[in-house]
C-alpha positions as CSV (number, residue, x, y, z in Angstrom):
1,M,159.8,223.6,221.5
2,I,159.5,222.2,225.0
3,N,161.0,218.8,224.0
4,K,164.2,220.6,222.9
5,F,165.1,221.4,226.5
6,S,167.5,218.7,227.8
7,K,168.0,218.0,231.5
8,K,171.5,219.5,231.2
9,Q,170.1,222.8,230.0
10,I,167.5,222.8,232.7
11,K,170.2,222.3,235.4
12,Q,172.2,225.1,233.9
13,S,169.3,227.5,234.0
14,V,168.6,226.6,237.6
15,L,172.3,227.1,238.6
16,A,172.4,230.4,236.8
17,A,169.2,231.6,238.5
18,R,170.9,231.3,241.9
19,S,173.0,234.3,241.2
20,G,169.9,236.5,241.2
21,Q,167.7,236.1,244.3
22,L,164.7,238.1,242.9
23,H,164.3,235.9,239.8
24,F,165.5,232.6,241.3
25,L,162.0,231.2,242.0
26,K,160.5,231.9,238.7
27,S,163.5,230.7,236.8
28,L,163.4,227.5,238.8
29,L,159.7,227.1,238.1
30,L,160.2,227.7,234.4
31,A,162.9,225.0,234.3
32,S,160.7,222.5,236.0
33,L,157.8,223.3,233.7
34,F,160.0,222.5,230.7
35,L,161.0,219.2,232.2
36,F,157.6,218.0,233.3
37,I,154.6,219.6,231.6
38,S,155.3,217.7,228.3
39,T,155.5,214.3,230.0
40,N,152.3,214.7,232.1
41,A,153.9,212.3,234.5
42,F,151.3,212.4,237.2
43,S,147.6,212.6,236.4
44,Q,144.3,211.7,238.1
45,K,140.7,212.7,238.4
46,V,140.3,214.3,241.8
47,T,137.4,213.5,244.2
48,P,135.8,215.7,245.5
49,N,135.8,218.5,243.0
50,P,137.7,221.7,243.8
51,R,136.2,224.8,245.4
52,V,134.2,226.2,242.6
53,D,130.7,227.6,243.1
54,S,127.9,229.2,241.1
55,G,125.1,228.7,243.5
56,Y,124.3,225.3,242.0
57,S,125.4,222.1,243.7
58,S,125.8,219.7,240.7
59,E,129.2,220.9,239.5
60,T,131.1,219.2,236.7
61,A,134.8,219.9,236.9
62,E,138.1,218.3,236.3
63,L,141.2,219.0,238.5
64,R,144.3,216.9,237.8
65,I,148.0,217.1,238.5
66,T,150.2,217.5,235.4
67,S,153.7,217.6,237.1
68,V,155.6,217.4,240.3
69,F,159.1,218.9,240.5
70,T,161.3,219.0,243.6
71,N,164.9,220.0,244.5
72,K,166.7,221.3,247.6
73,E,164.8,224.6,247.5
74,V,161.2,224.0,246.7
75,T,158.6,221.5,245.5
76,F,156.6,222.7,242.5
77,V,153.3,221.2,241.4
78,T,151.4,222.1,238.3
79,F,147.7,221.3,237.8
80,H,145.0,221.5,235.2
81,F,141.5,222.8,235.9
82,A,138.4,223.1,233.8
83,T,134.7,223.4,234.6
84,T,131.4,223.6,232.8
85,L,129.7,225.7,235.5
86,F,128.2,229.1,234.7
87,Q,130.0,232.0,236.2
88,P,132.6,229.8,238.0
89,W,135.3,231.0,240.3
90,I,138.3,229.5,242.0
91,K,140.3,230.2,245.2
92,L,142.9,228.5,247.3
93,D,143.2,228.4,251.0
94,S,146.5,229.6,252.5
95,K,146.6,226.5,254.8
96,T,146.8,224.1,251.9
97,F,149.6,221.6,252.7
98,L,151.7,218.8,251.2
99,K,152.6,215.7,253.1
100,T,154.9,212.8,252.2
101,N,155.3,209.2,253.2
102,R,158.6,210.0,254.9
103,T,157.3,212.3,257.7
104,N,154.2,213.5,259.4
105,T,155.2,217.2,258.8
106,N,152.8,219.3,256.9
107,F,154.6,221.4,254.3
108,E,152.4,224.5,254.1
109,I,152.0,226.2,250.7
110,L,154.3,229.2,249.9
111,E,152.7,230.5,246.7
112,W,150.2,229.6,244.0
113,G,149.3,231.1,240.7
114,I,148.4,230.7,237.0
115,I,150.7,229.7,234.2
116,V,150.2,232.0,231.2
117,N,151.5,232.0,227.6
118,D,154.4,234.3,228.2
119,D,158.0,233.0,227.6
120,D,159.5,235.9,229.6
121,D,157.2,235.6,232.6
122,P,154.8,232.6,232.5
123,F,154.1,232.5,236.3
124,N,151.5,235.0,237.7
125,A,151.2,234.6,241.5
126,L,147.6,234.8,242.9
127,R,146.6,235.8,246.5
128,F,145.3,233.2,248.9
129,N,141.7,233.1,250.1
130,E,140.6,235.4,247.3
131,Q,137.9,234.6,244.7
132,Y,139.0,234.7,241.1
133,N,136.4,234.6,238.4
134,I,137.3,232.3,235.5
135,K,135.7,231.2,232.2
136,R,133.7,228.1,231.8
137,R,134.9,225.3,229.5
138,V,138.4,226.8,229.4
139,A,141.3,224.7,230.5
140,Y,143.6,226.5,232.9
141,E,147.1,225.6,234.2
142,F,147.9,226.6,237.7
143,Y,150.9,226.0,240.0
144,M,151.6,225.5,243.7
145,V,154.9,226.0,245.5
146,F,155.8,224.2,248.7
147,P,159.0,223.9,250.8
148,A,161.4,221.2,249.6
149,I,160.5,217.7,250.6
150,Q,162.8,214.9,251.6
151,E,164.9,213.3,248.9
152,N,163.7,209.8,249.7
153,A,160.0,210.7,249.5
154,T,158.1,208.6,247.0
155,L,154.4,209.3,247.8
156,L,152.7,212.7,248.3
157,S,149.4,214.0,249.3
158,I,148.1,217.6,248.9
159,E,145.0,218.8,250.8
160,E,143.0,221.9,251.2
161,P,142.0,221.6,254.8
162,I,138.6,223.3,254.6
163,K,135.0,222.0,254.3
164,G,134.5,221.0,250.7
165,G,138.2,221.4,249.8
166,F,139.9,219.3,247.3
167,F,142.6,216.7,247.9
168,W,145.0,214.5,246.0
169,R,146.2,211.3,247.7
170,G,148.6,208.7,246.4
171,I,150.8,210.9,244.2
172,H,153.8,208.9,243.1
173,I,157.1,210.7,242.3
174,N,160.2,209.2,240.6
175,N,157.9,207.0,238.5
176,E,155.1,207.4,236.0
177,T,152.2,205.9,237.9
178,T,149.5,207.7,239.9
179,E,147.6,205.7,242.5
180,D,144.2,207.1,243.4
181,L,143.6,206.6,247.2
182,S,140.7,209.0,247.3
183,K,137.3,208.4,249.0
184,N,135.0,206.0,247.3
185,R,137.9,204.3,245.5
186,P,138.6,201.1,247.4
187,T,140.6,199.6,244.6
188,Q,144.1,200.9,243.7
189,P,144.9,200.9,240.0
190,Q,148.3,199.3,239.2
191,K,150.6,200.3,236.3
192,G,149.4,198.8,233.1
193,Q,145.7,198.6,234.2
194,F,142.8,200.6,232.7
195,T,142.5,203.6,234.9
196,P,139.2,205.6,234.2
197,S,139.6,209.3,233.9
198,S,135.9,210.0,233.5
199,S,132.6,208.2,232.8
200,G,129.3,208.7,231.2
201,S,126.3,206.7,230.0
202,G,125.3,204.8,226.9
203,F,122.6,202.6,225.5
204,A,122.3,199.7,223.1
205,I,121.1,200.5,219.6
206,S,121.7,197.2,217.9
207,S,122.0,193.5,218.9
208,D,125.2,193.5,216.9
209,G,127.0,195.3,219.8
210,Y,126.6,199.0,218.8
211,V,126.1,201.5,221.6
212,A,125.2,205.2,221.4
213,T,126.6,207.9,223.6
214,C,127.6,211.6,223.5
215,Y,130.8,212.7,221.7
216,H,132.0,214.7,224.7
217,V,131.9,211.5,226.8
218,I,134.6,209.8,224.7
219,E,136.4,212.9,223.3
220,G,140.2,212.5,223.7
221,A,139.9,208.9,224.9
222,R,142.9,206.6,224.6
223,A,140.8,203.6,225.7
224,I,137.1,203.0,226.3
225,R,135.4,200.2,228.1
226,I,131.7,199.5,228.8
227,R,130.2,198.0,231.9
228,G,126.7,196.7,232.5
229,V,126.1,194.7,229.4
230,D,123.4,192.2,230.2
231,G,123.4,193.5,233.8
232,N,127.0,192.4,234.4
233,F,129.0,195.3,236.0
234,G,132.0,193.1,237.0
235,N,132.9,192.5,233.3
236,A,134.3,195.5,231.5
237,I,134.3,195.2,227.7
238,I,136.7,197.1,225.5
239,A,134.9,199.3,223.0
240,K,136.0,201.2,219.9
241,V,134.6,204.4,218.3
242,V,133.0,203.7,214.9
243,A,131.2,206.9,214.2
244,T,131.1,210.5,215.6
245,D,129.2,213.7,215.1
246,E,131.1,216.3,217.1
247,P,128.8,219.3,216.2
248,N,125.8,217.4,217.5
249,D,127.6,215.7,220.3
250,L,127.0,212.1,219.3
251,A,129.1,209.0,219.0
252,I,128.6,205.3,218.2
253,L,130.7,202.6,219.8
254,K,131.2,199.0,219.0
255,I,131.9,196.2,221.5
256,E,133.4,193.2,219.8
257,N,132.4,189.6,220.1
258,T,129.4,190.5,222.2
259,R,125.8,189.7,221.3
260,I,123.1,191.9,222.9
261,P,119.8,190.2,223.5
262,Q,116.7,191.6,221.6
263,I,116.3,195.2,222.5
264,P,112.9,195.9,223.9
265,Y,112.6,199.6,222.9
266,S,112.4,201.3,219.6
267,L,114.1,204.4,218.2
268,A,111.9,207.4,217.3
269,T,111.8,208.6,213.7
270,T,109.7,211.7,214.4
271,L,109.9,214.6,216.7
272,S,108.2,214.9,220.1
273,Y,106.1,217.7,221.3
274,V,106.2,220.1,224.2
275,G,104.4,218.7,227.3
276,E,105.1,215.0,226.5
277,N,106.0,213.0,229.5
278,I,109.5,211.7,229.4
279,F,112.1,209.8,231.6
280,I,115.8,209.4,231.5
281,L,118.1,206.6,232.7
282,G,121.8,206.7,233.3
283,Y,124.7,206.6,235.7
284,P,125.4,210.1,237.0
285,Q,128.4,210.9,239.3
286,T,129.2,207.3,240.0
287,Q,132.0,208.2,242.4
288,H,129.5,209.9,244.7
289,L,126.1,208.3,243.8
290,G,127.2,204.7,243.2
291,E,126.7,202.5,240.2
292,E,123.0,201.8,240.4
293,L,120.9,203.0,237.5
294,K,119.2,206.3,238.2
295,L,115.8,207.3,236.9
296,T,114.5,210.9,236.5
297,T,111.1,211.9,235.1
298,G,109.8,215.1,233.6
299,V,108.3,216.6,230.4
300,V,109.6,218.0,227.2
301,S,109.9,221.7,228.1
302,S,110.9,223.0,224.7
303,R,111.8,221.8,221.2
304,S,114.9,223.9,221.2
305,G,117.8,223.7,223.7
306,Y,120.7,225.8,225.0
307,R,120.5,229.3,223.4
308,G,117.8,228.1,221.0
309,D,119.7,225.1,219.7
310,I,117.3,223.3,217.4
311,T,119.2,220.0,217.5
312,T,118.2,219.5,221.2
313,Y,115.2,219.2,223.4
314,Q,115.0,221.1,226.7
315,I,113.6,218.8,229.4
316,S,112.6,219.2,233.0
317,A,114.1,215.9,234.1
318,Q,117.4,216.8,235.8
319,A,120.6,215.4,234.2
320,L,123.8,215.4,236.1
321,P,127.4,214.8,235.0
322,G,127.6,211.2,234.0
323,N,124.0,211.1,232.6
324,S,125.5,212.2,229.2
325,G,125.0,209.6,226.6
326,G,122.0,208.0,228.3
327,P,118.6,207.6,226.5
328,L,115.7,209.9,226.7
329,F,112.4,207.9,226.6
330,D,108.9,209.1,226.0
331,N,106.0,207.7,228.0
332,D,105.7,204.7,225.6
333,G,109.3,203.7,226.1
334,V,110.5,205.0,222.7
335,V,113.9,206.5,222.7
336,I,113.4,210.1,221.5
337,G,116.8,211.6,222.4
338,V,120.3,211.2,223.8
339,V,120.8,213.0,227.1
340,S,123.6,215.6,227.2
341,A,124.8,217.1,230.5
342,K,127.4,219.2,228.7
343,Y,125.7,222.3,229.9
344,I,124.6,222.3,233.5
345,E,121.9,224.7,234.7
346,P,119.4,224.7,237.6
347,N,116.3,222.7,236.7
348,V,117.2,222.6,233.0
349,S,118.6,219.7,231.0
350,Y,119.0,218.9,227.4
351,A,119.0,216.0,225.0
352,V,120.0,215.6,221.4
353,K,117.0,214.8,219.2
354,L,117.1,211.2,218.0
355,T,116.7,212.3,214.3
356,Y,120.4,213.3,214.5
357,L,121.5,209.9,215.8
358,N,119.5,208.3,213.0
359,T,121.3,210.5,210.5
360,L,124.7,209.5,211.9
361,I,123.7,205.8,211.6
362,E,122.7,206.3,208.0
363,K,125.9,208.3,207.1
364,S,128.2,205.8,208.8
365,N,127.3,202.8,206.6
366,I,128.0,200.5,209.5
367,G,125.0,198.3,208.7
368,L,123.7,197.9,212.3
369,R,120.3,196.3,212.9
370,Q,118.2,198.9,214.7
371,P,115.6,197.9,217.3
372,V,112.1,198.2,215.8
373,S,109.9,196.5,218.4
374,N,108.5,198.1,221.5
375,V,107.2,195.4,223.9
376,F,106.3,197.5,226.9
377,S,104.3,200.6,225.8
378,E,101.4,199.6,228.2
379,K,103.5,198.7,231.2
380,S,104.0,200.8,234.3
381,L,107.1,202.9,234.6
382,A,108.6,200.5,237.1
383,D,108.1,197.6,234.7
384,K,109.5,199.7,231.8
385,V,112.7,200.3,233.8
386,K,113.0,196.6,234.7
387,S,112.7,195.7,231.0
388,I,115.4,198.1,229.7
389,R,117.9,198.4,232.6
390,N,120.2,195.8,231.1
391,Y,120.6,197.8,227.9
392,I,121.9,201.0,229.5
393,Y,125.6,201.0,230.3
394,I,128.4,202.8,232.1
395,I,130.9,204.2,229.6
396,E,134.4,204.5,231.1
397,V,137.1,206.5,229.4
398,E,140.9,206.6,229.9
399,K,142.5,209.8,228.6
């Protein structure tokens, strides 16, 4: 339905709204929503994450702009927000401001609110500096209203000027690119380049170029690339999805024309027991923690996972966002699971049991040659990590 609204109709609705002052703003916002929300013209993953808290510091959230609309009266911004935190909440500071590349003036926010599924009144204003409880794993659409910016402005920034507040920088208008100038992003993506929306971990399961990861890591991906093959992080290799198991949160990728050296670890065919020593390797929160491989150790805490899920192990090794898709090893260096940071809780992490990955491999009929040897069962943990680090990769996704 949205696509049926032409620019002429939108202009007419805005002009008509000017005759009624009480309903002018919402009519204007509705017109802008019809124009922009379907095009998703401006989008980026924001760093740092927004002001959401549940008493646990390792938050996993996504906040991205979906549209920017401006005319002589107001500038209207819509944004998408979703989080996996337990009991999350969101609030916005009344001093949040917008700035352009044409002036040093801070355009202070006028209104913010949530967009709801109501054709007659889709915009519900919210109060500033007030905490609103929201649902986890639910995508919300919010809006912000600022004073009208200059007609010749082409680059915007929006900042919440408080400790830990979010910011967007490098928001282009009048074109379809979004340049991320946030912290820890020294390079500026250009139009036509691969621009990662999120990242996770993965590991080699065949010398033929097959890689295992979690389904939620690559869900909704338009393009996927893998970095770290043979220890080379400067070379990003395009990958394609060859098999998925969404209910069990598993996926298998294939990197073409790439030969992986003999894999030094083996894949488990039996279940592990509570109390077994384990370790996980992966690339959590690369924007904040860097791209060095991270090791966490622990034990198998339970043979069932979140809310008694029998497909997963509960482990004491802490997994953070970005660890998802990485391998869970036992003390002998055998892969016994695939780490899933889909659910984040204090001191609790989960991993999908490897029997479900083995089942996916069998059902897919992709004929991969699984690793069967294990050459380091007697080595120290440090030596184990040295032996396998080149087989664990960063999975980057563009959505």
